[in-house]
VEXFI-604493 format. One record per residue (C-alpha): residue in three letters; x, y negated, z. Coordinates in steps of 0.25 Angstrom, whole numbers, plus 5000, padded with zeros to 4 digits. Each point is the difference from the previous one (the first is absolute). Layout:
N
alaXYZ/...
END
This chain:
148
met555739655225/ile499549964987/arg500850074989/ala499750054985/met499150114997/thr500750134994/met499450124996/glu500450075014/asp498949925006/tyr498950074993/glu499450105010/glu500049895010/val499549894992/tyr498850104995/thr499850045014/leu499749835003/trp499249994990/lys499150135004/lys499949935014/ile499549864995/his498349995001/gly499649964986/phe501350024993/gly499850044986/ile500950114994/arg500150044986/ser500350154997/ile501049974990/asp500549865001/asp500350025014/ser500550155000/arg501550045001/glu500249984984/gly499249874999/val500749935011/glu501450064995/arg499649934986/phe499749885007/leu501349985009/lys500850044987/arg499449874992/asn500149915012/pro501250065007/ala500249885010/thr498649925005/ser499350115008/val500350025014/val499750075014/ala499949965013/val500850085008/glu499750005016/asp500350115012/gly500750084987/arg498750014993/val499449934987/val499049905007/gly499649934986/val500149994988/ile500049914987/leu500050064986/cys500549884990/gly500449984986/his499849924989/asp499949984985/gly501049894998/arg499249895002/ile499050025011/gly500350095013/ser498950095005/leu499850055015/tyr499450145003/his499650075012/val500549915010/cys499850065015/val500450005012/asp499750125010/glu498949965010/gly500850015012/tyr501249904996/arg498949884993/arg500449875003/gln501450015002/gly500449924989/ile500250124993/gly499149994988/lys500549854999/ala501550045000/met499650114991/val499449894988/val501249915003/gln501150114996/thr499250044987/met499749834997/glu501650015001/ala500350144991/leu498949924989/lys500849865001/ala501250074997/glu499550074990/gly499649864993/ile498450025003/thr499449875005/lys498650055002/val499450125008/ser498650065000/leu499250105007/ile498550075002/ala499350015014/phe498850075000/ala498949905005/glu499550095010/asn501550015006/asp499749885010/ile501350045007/gly500849994988/asn499349874995/ala500349935014/phe501650034998/trp500149954986/asn499349875003/thr500849995015/ile501349984992/gly499649924989/trp499650084989/asn498749934992/lys498850084996/arg499749974985/ser498649974996/asp500449954985/leu500150154995/asn499350134998/tyr500850135002/tyr499850114991/asp500750154998/phe499750114989/val500350135006/leu500950094990/asn500050135007/met498750035007/glu500850115008/asn500849885008/ile498849995010/ile499949935013/ala499950065015/phe499649905010/asn500450035014/glu498850015008/gln500650015015/
END
């Protein structure tokens, strides 16, 4: 079952994030407070997949009024290749369309072979016509990568 994510899902979502090899978790943005702030700003666009009574997939999804963005897309390794990821993407796209959003982007680490293969398989286009830049405003918002 795919449904909108709520703060009641946070502990299970965070536990899932911690299980995913190579997954990057930010100390501030992915804290309970950070996710709560994100969900308040984007109450209808983030989703979880629930199977066997537990969260097995998640997408944080929001928009700025023009472009939608997908963050932290993941499915528990034991539930992959069952259409859960694609079903979550479809639901987030429908939620974004309902809010008048016509374009969606995401960032996948170059070393994320599984994720990049997934996006290519479901029809997303890798862009080569731009450079991605970021600027860190808060150096305390560090990223820790799961090395499991």
